[in-house]
N, C-alpha and C positions, 0 to 999 in steps of 0.2 A: 430544569429547562436547559436545553443545549445552547452553548455560546458559539455562534458562528466564527469559524477561523479559516485561514487559507490552508490549503492541503495539497499534496502532490500523490498522484497515483501512477503505477507502473503496469504497462501492459505486457504481460508474460505470455508468450505463445510457444507451444511445443511444435516439433517438426511437422505434424499434421495439421496445424493451424488451430488446435483447441486453446481457448483462453483460460488462464489461470485465475481463478476468483476465490475469495474467502467468503464464507457464510457467517453472517453476523446476526445475532439476535438480541438487540439492545431494548431495554424497556422504553427509552425515549422515542425511538422510531420503528421498533418492531423487527421482524424478520427481513433481512436484505442481503443481497450479494454485491460485492464490490472488489475491485482491483486492489492488489497490495499497496499499502502507502499509509500516509497519516498526515497529522498537522505539522506545518512548517514552524521551525524555531525563529525567534525574533531575528530578522536580518537575513534570514536564509531565502535564496531564491528557489523558484519552483524547480529549475533544473538541477541545483545542488540537492534539494530535498528528494527528488526522484532517483538521483544517482545514489544518495546514502540509503535509500530504502530497497534498492535492487542489489546492494552489496551484501554478501554473506556475513553474518554477525559471528560465525564460528568458522575459523580457518579450516580449510580443507573440506568444507561442505558447500553445496550449492545454496543459493537463496531459496530454493524450492524445497529443500529437505525439511 
């Protein structure tokens, strides 16, 4: 069973207006599409969580690579 928690998502648009989505296929909820993001850490604000998830994790690469 899934445990509900607060999350932050980021809307990524390309210059033509296409929305960047991830495809998930999880046993608990099945196939679905969602914007990049994830659960918030304890004490993390939605704004800080969204900013952290939009930041590249690998220097020199974009968040979308």
